[in-house]
N, CA, C and O atoms as a GROMACS GRO file, in nm:
protein
  276
    1MET      N    1  -0.696   1.029   1.147
    1MET     CA    2  -0.613   1.047   1.036
    1MET      C    3  -0.526   1.177   1.038
    1MET      O    4  -0.579   1.287   1.051
    2LEU      N    5  -0.402   1.164   1.026
    2LEU     CA    6  -0.319   1.284   1.022
    2LEU      C    7  -0.316   1.336   0.875
    2LEU      O    8  -0.290   1.259   0.783
    3VAL      N    9  -0.344   1.464   0.856
    3VAL     CA   10  -0.334   1.513   0.724
    3VAL      C   11  -0.230   1.619   0.720
    3VAL      O   12  -0.233   1.711   0.801
    4LEU      N   13  -0.130   1.610   0.619
    4LEU     CA   14  -0.021   1.693   0.599
    4LEU      C   15  -0.024   1.752   0.471
    4LEU      O   16  -0.076   1.693   0.377
    5SER      N   17   0.031   1.876   0.459
    5SER     CA   18   0.047   1.947   0.338
    5SER      C   19   0.201   1.945   0.301
    5SER      O   20   0.290   1.976   0.380
    6ARG      N   21   0.220   1.905   0.171
    6ARG     CA   22   0.362   1.904   0.125
    6ARG      C   23   0.368   1.952  -0.010
    6ARG      O   24   0.272   1.936  -0.087
    7HIS      N   25   0.477   2.011  -0.044
    7HIS     CA   26   0.509   2.056  -0.189
    7HIS      C   27   0.588   1.951  -0.248
    7HIS      O   28   0.636   1.857  -0.184
    8ARG      N   29   0.602   1.972  -0.386
    8ARG     CA   30   0.679   1.883  -0.466
    8ARG      C   31   0.822   1.869  -0.406
    8ARG      O   32   0.877   1.970  -0.360
    9ASP      N   33   0.880   1.758  -0.405
    9ASP     CA   34   1.018   1.736  -0.341
    9ASP      C   35   1.028   1.739  -0.198
    9ASP      O   36   1.137   1.728  -0.142
   10GLU      N   37   0.917   1.752  -0.135
   10GLU     CA   38   0.910   1.746   0.021
   10GLU      C   39   0.873   1.611   0.055
   10GLU      O   40   0.809   1.541  -0.023
   11SER      N   41   0.915   1.567   0.183
   11SER     CA   42   0.883   1.436   0.229
   11SER      C   43   0.821   1.429   0.363
   11SER      O   44   0.819   1.529   0.436
   12ILE      N   45   0.770   1.317   0.399
   12ILE     CA   46   0.727   1.289   0.536
   12ILE      C   47   0.807   1.143   0.578
   12ILE      O   48   0.843   1.061   0.493
   13VAL      N   49   0.824   1.130   0.700
   13VAL     CA   50   0.900   1.014   0.753
   13VAL      C   51   0.793   0.937   0.842
   13VAL      O   52   0.719   0.999   0.918
   14ILE      N   53   0.790   0.812   0.830
   14ILE     CA   54   0.708   0.725   0.904
   14ILE      C   55   0.808   0.625   0.978
   14ILE      O   56   0.886   0.553   0.917
   15GLY      N   57   0.797   0.630   1.115
   15GLY     CA   58   0.892   0.547   1.190
   15GLY      C   59   1.040   0.595   1.158
   15GLY      O   60   1.067   0.712   1.135
   16ASP      N   61   1.129   0.496   1.160
   16ASP     CA   62   1.263   0.529   1.144
   16ASP      C   63   1.310   0.503   1.011
   16ASP      O   64   1.420   0.545   0.977
   17ASP      N   65   1.231   0.432   0.926
   17ASP     CA   66   1.286   0.382   0.791
   17ASP      C   67   1.190   0.388   0.675
   17ASP      O   68   1.212   0.324   0.572
   18ILE      N   69   1.092   0.459   0.690
   18ILE     CA   70   0.990   0.480   0.568
   18ILE      C   71   0.981   0.631   0.535
   18ILE      O   72   0.943   0.713   0.619
   19VAL      N   73   1.019   0.665   0.402
   19VAL     CA   74   1.010   0.798   0.367
   19VAL      C   75   0.916   0.810   0.250
   19VAL      O   76   0.926   0.732   0.156
   20ILE      N   77   0.831   0.900   0.253
   20ILE     CA   78   0.738   0.927   0.143
   20ILE      C   79   0.754   1.061   0.099
   20ILE      O   80   0.738   1.156   0.175
   21THR      N   81   0.788   1.073  -0.039
   21THR     CA   82   0.833   1.203  -0.108
   21THR      C   83   0.721   1.238  -0.218
   21THR      O   84   0.683   1.156  -0.301
   22VAL      N   85   0.674   1.363  -0.211
   22VAL     CA   86   0.596   1.404  -0.332
   22VAL      C   87   0.690   1.429  -0.455
   22VAL      O   88   0.772   1.520  -0.459
   23VAL      N   89   0.670   1.348  -0.546
   23VAL     CA   90   0.757   1.348  -0.680
   23VAL      C   91   0.707   1.447  -0.773
   23VAL      O   92   0.783   1.524  -0.833
   24ASP      N   93   0.568   1.447  -0.788
   24ASP     CA   94   0.513   1.532  -0.892
   24ASP      C   95   0.372   1.560  -0.860
   24ASP      O   96   0.307   1.480  -0.793
   25ILE      N   97   0.320   1.676  -0.906
   25ILE     CA   98   0.180   1.718  -0.891
   25ILE      C   99   0.138   1.762  -1.026
   25ILE      O  100   0.197   1.854  -1.083
   26ARG      N  101   0.030   1.696  -1.082
   26ARG     CA  102  -0.026   1.738  -1.210
   26ARG      C  103  -0.169   1.736  -1.195
   26ARG      O  104  -0.227   1.628  -1.185
   27GLY      N  105  -0.228   1.842  -1.193
   27GLY     CA  106  -0.382   1.861  -1.182
   27GLY      C  107  -0.427   1.797  -1.053
   27GLY      O  108  -0.385   1.836  -0.944
   28ASP      N  109  -0.511   1.700  -1.066
   28ASP     CA  110  -0.567   1.632  -0.936
   28ASP      C  111  -0.496   1.509  -0.900
   28ASP      O  112  -0.544   1.433  -0.816
   29LYS      N  113  -0.373   1.484  -0.963
   29LYS     CA  114  -0.292   1.368  -0.931
   29LYS      C  115  -0.166   1.397  -0.862
   29LYS      O  116  -0.099   1.493  -0.902
   30VAL      N  117  -0.126   1.327  -0.765
   30VAL     CA  118   0.006   1.338  -0.700
   30VAL      C  119   0.080   1.218  -0.710
   30VAL      O  120   0.028   1.114  -0.672
   31ARG      N  121   0.200   1.219  -0.758
   31ARG     CA  122   0.293   1.105  -0.762
   31ARG      C  123   0.379   1.100  -0.647
   31ARG      O  124   0.447   1.199  -0.619
   32LEU      N  125   0.383   0.990  -0.575
   32LEU     CA  126   0.456   0.970  -0.447
   32LEU      C  127   0.565   0.875  -0.470
   32LEU      O  128   0.547   0.775  -0.540
   33GLY      N  129   0.684   0.903  -0.410
   33GLY     CA  130   0.792   0.813  -0.407
   33GLY      C  131   0.798   0.753  -0.265
   33GLY      O  132   0.785   0.824  -0.165
   34ILE      N  133   0.817   0.613  -0.259
   34ILE     CA  134   0.814   0.560  -0.126
   34ILE      C  135   0.937   0.484  -0.113
   34ILE      O  136   0.962   0.394  -0.193
   35ALA      N  137   1.023   0.515  -0.008
   35ALA     CA  138   1.134   0.432   0.026
   35ALA      C  139   1.109   0.368   0.159
   35ALA      O  140   1.086   0.433   0.260
   36ALA      N  141   1.114   0.227   0.153
   36ALA     CA  142   1.075   0.143   0.262
   36ALA      C  143   1.169   0.027   0.260
   36ALA      O  144   1.225  -0.004   0.155
   37PRO      N  145   1.188  -0.038   0.371
   37PRO     CA  146   1.260  -0.173   0.375
   37PRO      C  147   1.190  -0.273   0.291
   37PRO      O  148   1.068  -0.267   0.278
   38ILE      N  149   1.262  -0.363   0.235
   38ILE     CA  150   1.209  -0.467   0.150
   38ILE      C  151   1.108  -0.547   0.222
   38ILE      O  152   1.016  -0.598   0.158
   39GLU      N  153   1.119  -0.562   0.342
   39GLU     CA  154   1.025  -0.647   0.414
   39GLU      C  155   0.890  -0.585   0.446
   39GLU      O  156   0.801  -0.648   0.502
   40VAL      N  157   0.879  -0.465   0.409
   40VAL     CA  158   0.763  -0.386   0.430
   40VAL      C  159   0.682  -0.378   0.294
   40VAL      O  160   0.734  -0.325   0.195
   41SER      N  161   0.550  -0.434   0.292
   41SER     CA  162   0.477  -0.429   0.166
   41SER      C  163   0.414  -0.301   0.148
   41SER      O  164   0.361  -0.243   0.242
   42VAL      N  165   0.419  -0.252   0.025
   42VAL     CA  166   0.365  -0.128  -0.018
   42VAL      C  167   0.269  -0.153  -0.141
   42VAL      O  168   0.312  -0.196  -0.247
   43HIS      N  169   0.145  -0.127  -0.122
   43HIS     CA  170   0.049  -0.142  -0.226
   43HIS      C  171  -0.045  -0.025  -0.238
   43HIS      O  172  -0.071   0.046  -0.141
   44ARG      N  173  -0.098  -0.005  -0.366
   44ARG     CA  174  -0.212   0.096  -0.375
   44ARG      C  175  -0.335   0.023  -0.303
   44ARG      O  176  -0.339  -0.100  -0.298
   45GLN      N  177  -0.426   0.095  -0.252
   45GLN     CA  178  -0.532   0.034  -0.173
   45GLN      C  179  -0.618  -0.063  -0.244
   45GLN      O  180  -0.661  -0.161  -0.183
   46GLU      N  181  -0.648  -0.041  -0.377
   46GLU     CA  182  -0.722  -0.132  -0.449
   46GLU      C  183  -0.656  -0.265  -0.470
   46GLU      O  184  -0.721  -0.369  -0.462
   47VAL      N  185  -0.528  -0.262  -0.498
   47VAL     CA  186  -0.447  -0.382  -0.503
   47VAL      C  187  -0.437  -0.448  -0.368
   47VAL      O  188  -0.452  -0.571  -0.368
   48TYR      N  189  -0.418  -0.394  -0.264
   48TYR     CA  190  -0.423  -0.454  -0.139
   48TYR      C  191  -0.550  -0.524  -0.107
   48TYR      O  192  -0.546  -0.637  -0.058
   49GLU      N  193  -0.662  -0.462  -0.131
   49GLU     CA  194  -0.795  -0.520  -0.113
   49GLU      C  195  -0.813  -0.647  -0.205
   49GLU      O  196  -0.872  -0.747  -0.165
   50ALA      N  197  -0.763  -0.638  -0.319
   50ALA     CA  198  -0.774  -0.758  -0.411
   50ALA      C  199  -0.686  -0.874  -0.354
   50ALA      O  200  -0.723  -0.991  -0.362
   51ILE      N  201  -0.578  -0.840  -0.303
   51ILE     CA  202  -0.491  -0.946  -0.245
   51ILE      C  203  -0.561  -1.012  -0.123
   51ILE      O  204  -0.558  -1.134  -0.104
   52GLN      N  205  -0.623  -0.922  -0.040
   52GLN     CA  206  -0.689  -0.972   0.082
   52GLN      C  207  -0.813  -1.062   0.036
   52GLN      O  208  -0.837  -1.163   0.101
   53ARG      N  209  -0.887  -1.031  -0.069
   53ARG     CA  210  -0.994  -1.107  -0.112
   53ARG      C  211  -0.942  -1.243  -0.171
   53ARG      O  212  -1.004  -1.347  -0.150
   54GLU      N  213  -0.836  -1.238  -0.238
   54GLU     CA  214  -0.783  -1.365  -0.290
   54GLU      C  215  -0.734  -1.448  -0.173
   54GLU      O  216  -0.766  -1.567  -0.176
   55ASN      N  217  -0.665  -1.407  -0.076
   55ASN     CA  218  -0.614  -1.466   0.037
   55ASN      C  219  -0.728  -1.531   0.114
   55ASN      O  220  -0.716  -1.645   0.158
   56ALA      N  221  -0.839  -1.455   0.128
   56ALA     CA  222  -0.960  -1.511   0.197
   56ALA      C  223  -1.015  -1.631   0.121
   56ALA      O  224  -1.051  -1.731   0.183
   57GLY      N  225  -1.023  -1.623  -0.010
   57GLY     CA  226  -1.068  -1.732  -0.085
   57GLY      C  227  -0.985  -1.854  -0.076
   57GLY      O  228  -1.038  -1.965  -0.071
   58VAL      N  229  -0.852  -1.839  -0.073
   58VAL     CA  230  -0.766  -1.957  -0.061
   58VAL      C  231  -0.783  -2.018   0.077
   58VAL      O  232  -0.783  -2.140   0.093
   59ALA      N  233  -0.798  -1.933   0.176
   59ALA     CA  234  -0.828  -1.990   0.317
   59ALA      C  235  -0.947  -2.063   0.328
   59ALA      O  236  -0.957  -2.148   0.417
   60ARG      N  237  -1.047  -2.040   0.243
   60ARG     CA  238  -1.161  -2.118   0.255
   60ARG      C  239  -1.155  -2.250   0.195
   60ARG      O  240  -1.247  -2.330   0.215
   61HIS      N  241  -1.052  -2.280   0.121
   61HIS     CA  242  -1.039  -2.414   0.066
   61HIS      C  243  -0.973  -2.510   0.171
   61HIS      O  244  -0.877  -2.471   0.238
   62ASP      N  245  -1.023  -2.629   0.183
   62ASP     CA  246  -0.954  -2.731   0.279
   62ASP      C  247  -0.854  -2.805   0.195
   62ASP      O  248  -0.846  -2.784   0.074
   63SER      N  249  -0.772  -2.896   0.259
   63SER     CA  250  -0.661  -2.956   0.198
   63SER      C  251  -0.695  -3.041   0.076
   63SER      O  252  -0.609  -3.068  -0.008
   64SER      N  253  -0.833  -3.085   0.066
   64SER     CA  254  -0.866  -3.171  -0.053
   64SER      C  255  -0.899  -3.077  -0.178
   64SER      O  256  -0.929  -3.121  -0.289
   65GLY      N  257  -0.890  -2.947  -0.146
   65GLY     CA  258  -0.929  -2.860  -0.261
   65GLY      C  259  -1.060  -2.831  -0.280
   65GLY      O  260  -1.095  -2.771  -0.382
   66GLN      N  261  -1.159  -2.873  -0.178
   66GLN     CA  262  -1.300  -2.843  -0.179
   66GLN      C  263  -1.313  -2.723  -0.100
   66GLN      O  264  -1.243  -2.701  -0.002
   67VAL      N  265  -1.415  -2.635  -0.149
   67VAL     CA  266  -1.450  -2.523  -0.081
   67VAL      C  267  -1.546  -2.553   0.047
   67VAL      O  268  -1.648  -2.622   0.036
   68GLU      N  269  -1.506  -2.500   0.160
   68GLU     CA  270  -1.573  -2.529   0.281
   68GLU      C  271  -1.696  -2.438   0.279
   68GLU      O  272  -1.697  -2.329   0.223
   69ALA      N  273  -1.798  -2.490   0.343
   69ALA     CA  274  -1.933  -2.422   0.348
   69ALA      C  275  -1.934  -2.323   0.457
   69ALA      O  276  -2.035  -2.256   0.479
   0.00000   0.00000   0.00000
C-alpha cells in the first residue's frame, strides 16, 4: 500500500484521469473529492462490499428463481 501525506486542497493523481483532492479535514475525518470518468465506479468500501454480497446472492439464483444449493 502506498501511503501519502497531503494537506487540504492538495491532490493525488491515479492513472491519467482520476484525481483525489483533500477537501476538508475536521478532527479525525477527512473529506475527499474524487474526479473520475463516469465509467469508473467509486464507492465507500462498506457500500462496495454490500454490492458484492448482493451480486453474489443474485448469482446463486437459477433462472427459475430457486436458490441453488
